[in-house]
N, C-alpha and C positions, 0 to 999 in steps of 0.2 A: 504494500500500500504506500502511496506517496504521503509524505508527512511534513509537518511544520514544527519547528523548534523556536520558541520565543525566549527561553531562559537557558542559555549555555554560556559559561565563562571560558574564555580562551585559556586562562591560567589553569583551569581544571580539565583541560582537554589535550594534554600532552602525552604522546605515545611513550611507553616505557622504553622501547627500543631507541627512541631519540634521546631520552635522558641518559641511557647507557653511552651513547656516542659522545654526548657532551661531557659526561663524567670522565671518560677516557681522554678526550682531547684536552681538558683543562685540569686533569689530575685532581678532581674534587675529593675532599677528605671524607668520603662516605664509605670507605672500605672498598672491597672488590667491585668493579664497575660491571655488575651483572644485573639482569632483571630480578633475579631472586633476592639479591641483596638490597636493591633500590626500592622494590615494591612496598615494603612496610614503611618506608619513609614518606612515600608520596601517594599511597593508595590505602583506603580503609581495608583492614583485614579482620579476621575473626578475633584476633587478640586485642584490637583497639577498643578502648572504652567508647560507648555510644554517648558522646557528649559533644557540645560545641567546641570545647578545648581540644578534644581528640581529633575532631574533623578539621578545625582550622590549623592544627599543627602541620598538616600536610602542605599547606600553602606556604608556611614559613620555610619548609625544605624546598619547595618548588621555586621560590624566588631566587634561590642560589644558582639556578641553571640559566637565567637570562644574562648571558655573558657577552653577547655581541649583537649588532644589528642583523647579522646573517642568521643567528639562532631565532630571533624574533620572527623573521620572515619565514623560516622553515616551519616553525610551530604554527604560524598563521595558515600557511599553505596546507599543511597536513590536517589541520582541523577541518578544512573545507573538503579535502579528499575523504576523510572519515565520515563526514555528514552525508556526502554524496553516496558513499558505499552503503549507507543505511536508508537510501532512497528518501532522504530529506530534500524537498524541492524548494522550500523557503526557510531561511534561518536568520534570526537576529543574534549575532555574536557579540557578547559584551566583554570588555576588557578594561583593566585598570592601568592607566599610563604610569602611575607611580611604581607599580610592581615591575614594570618593564625597564624602568630607568635607574633602579637602585644601583646596579653594578655597571651597566653600560655607560651611565652618566651622559646620555643623550637628552635632548629636550623632550618635554611632553609632546610637543608638536611633531617632532621627528618620529617618536614612538608611534603616534597615531597614524602617521603617513606610512610607516613601515608595515604595520598590520593591515591597513586598508588596501595598500597597493598589492601586497603579496596575496591576500585573500581574494581580491577582485580578479586578479589574473587566474587564480585557481577556479574561482566561481565560473568565469567565462569558459574555461577549458572543460569543466565538468557539468555545465548546464544547470547550475543551482543558483537561485536568486538569494543574495546575501545582503543584509543591511547590518549596521553596527550601532552598538550602544556603548557610550563611554561611561565608565563607572568610577565612583569615588567612595571612600570609606568614611564612615561616621567618626571613627576613633582617630582619624588623622586631621591635621589642621585645616581649617576652612580655606586658608590661602591656597592649599594644594587643590582643593575643589575648584577654586576660581581659575587656577592655571589649567586644570584639565578641561574646564568648560571653554576657555579661550582656544585651546588646542582643537577641541571638537568643532568650534565655530570656524576656525581657520581651514579645516579640512572637511567641512560639511558636504562639499560637492563630491567627496569620495564615497558617499553612501551612509554617512552617520545620520541616523534619524532619531536616536533616543539618548537619554541621560539618566543615570541610575545612581542610587545611594545604597551602599551595602555596609557590612561591618557590624560592630557591636551595638545592636539596637536596645539592649538592656540598659546600658550606662550612658548612651549618647542619643538624645532625642533628635528627631529629624529637623526640628525647628532651628537648630544651630546653623543649618544650611539654607534657611528660608530665602535669603537674597540670591544665593547662587541659583536656586531652582526657579526663582522668579525670572532671572535672566535667561535660563535655559528654555523656559516656556516661551518667553518673548522671542527667542531665536528660532522657534518653530520645532523644537525637539519634543517628542513624546516623552512623558515622565513615568518612570517605573521606580519603585522603592521597595527594598527588602524590608518586610515588616510582618509581624504576627507569626514569626517563626520561633525564635527563642524567647521572645518577649510576648506579652499578652495582647489582647485585642486593642488596647489603648494605642499601641504603636501603629496599628493599621489606621486608626482615626488620625493620628499625627501625620501619617503619610498622605491620606486622602483629603483630610480637612485643612491641613496647613501647607503641604507641598503640592496639593492639587494633582496627585498622582493619577494617571490614566489607568495604570495597571499596578498590581502589588505582587512582588516576588514572594512566593510562599503564601502568607496570609491565612494559614489554616486555623489559627487560634481565634478567628472571629466567631466561631461557634460558641465561645464562652461568653459572648456579649449579645444578649437577646435584643438590645436596643440598636446596636450597630448593624447587625445582620440585614434587617430589612432596608436600611439606608443604602447599603452597598448593592443590594438586589435592585432597588429602584434606580440607582445611578448607573447600573450596568457595569460596575467596576470589575475588571477582569483579574482573576488570580492566576499567576504562573506557578502551578503546583508541580512539585518535584518529589514524588512519593518516596523513592528509595533513599534519596538524600536525607529526607526527614527521618527515616528510620536509622540510618547510619550516624546521624548527628544527634540522636537521642530525643528528637522532638516527639516522636511517637514510638511505641514499643515494637510494633510489627506492621507489615503491610495490611494485614487483615483488620487492624484497628485504626488504619488511616481514615481521616474524615473526608476523603475525596468524594465518595458516593453521597454521603450526607450533605455536603456542601452543594453538590450538583442538584440533588433532589429538592433542596430548599430554594433553588432558583439562582444560585450564584453562578456567574460566568467563569467556569473553570476550564483550564487548559492543562495539558500534561507535558512535562519537560524533564530533561536529565540533570540540569544544574551543572554538574561537573563529571562528565562521562568517564574520564580516566581515574579520578579520585574514587568514584563510586564503582568503577569497573562495570559500566552499563552502557547500552545504546538506547536510543529512543524506542526501537522495536522491543528491546527487553522491558523497558518501563511499561509499555502498553500490554505486553504479554503478562507481566507480573501483576498488573492491575486487574486484568481479566481473571487470572488464576486465583487471586485473593478476593474476588467478589466485589471489586470496586467499580467495575464497568463490564459491559458485555461487548462482544465483537461488533455487534450492530451499532454500538455507541461510538465507535472510532470516528466515523464520518462527522458526527456532531461535534466531538472534541476538536477535530481538525478544522472544521468550518468556523467554530468559535475563535480559534487561533487566527485564522485568516482575517476574520472581521476585526480582530484586535491588533493587527499588524501596524507598526509605526510607518505608514506609507501615506502619500497623498491620496485623496479620496478616489480618484480615477484608477490609480494603481491598485489600491486595496480592493475595489470592486472587481477589477480584472482578475486579481488573485483569487477572490472568493469564487468567481465564475469558473475559473480554470479548475480549482479543486472540486467544485460541485460536479463539473463535467467528468473529471477523472473517477470520482466515486460512483457516479451514475453508470459509467462504463463497467466498473467492477461488479455492479449489481447484475 
C-alpha cells in the first residue's frame, strides 16, 4: 500500500551500517565498530528501560556521528531511499539544525541546505514527494530557535513547509517560544508541536492554544482531559501518533493498551507514524501491521488513516488537494 509519513526525525533514521562506516572512519570511542556493538547505543533494545531518559539517551550517542557535511548529506539521502523502499509516497522529514552543527561547526543555514539538497535529489530519483520540517528543542535557548527559524526562512524554497518544537515538555513550556512561533506562522510555515507525550494534556493546550499548532506530535494524553478533548475534535487538530515509540519510551505499557483506537473512535484526527525508525527498529509498514495485530485498527482502516494524513499535509491548498486525490485514487484501485 502507498503510505504517508508526517512525523519522522532525520536524526532517528540513520542506518546502523552507516554508523559503522562513520565509527571506523573517525575512530569513534565506542569500542569495536560493528552493528552488534553500536546497536545498544543508538537503538532501543530489550535491556533498555522504557522511559524518556532511556529513549533520549540514544540521541545523545547519535549526535556524535554528525562529523562532516558529507555525512549529513549521506544520512539525508539514505533516509529518502529507506522511505521509498517502504512505499512511502509522501513524507515530511523533520530535523534539528543544532544537532547537525555541534561537531561540524557549520551554520544552521548550511545544515538546512545540506539536508534539503541531498534529500531533494534522492526524492526526485526515487519518485517520492518530500517536504521538510525544521525542529527546535524546548530545553535549548530561545536564541537557537530564532536562528533555526531564520535558516528555515532562508531556504524555504527548498521545500521547508513546517516548524516544530520538540524536547523536554515537562520542564519547559511551549510559551517560552511564543514569539518564535508567531514569526514562523507569519512566514507561512505549518506549526507542529510535540506535546501530550511525556507530559499531561495541559501541554497539548499550551501547544494548540498558545502556539496555534496545526498538528500535535504524539498528543495521546489528551484522553485524560475531558474538557480539552472535544475542543480538539471541533478544531480538527491532527495528532501525529507514533505507537511503538510511545511504548519504547514508556508513555504506554504495550501496544494493546495504546489509546490510538480510543482517540480515533472519539473523533480525533489521528495519523500513524514511526517517529524514529532506526531508534525504534521499525518501518511504517511495521507500525501499521503492529497496530492491526494489537487491535488498534483494522486493515480496512488504513485508507482512512492515510487520507487523514494527506489532508493534514503542510502543503499549499492546491497541492494538498492533489495529494488527497492521488491517494484516494490509489486506494480505490486497491479495492
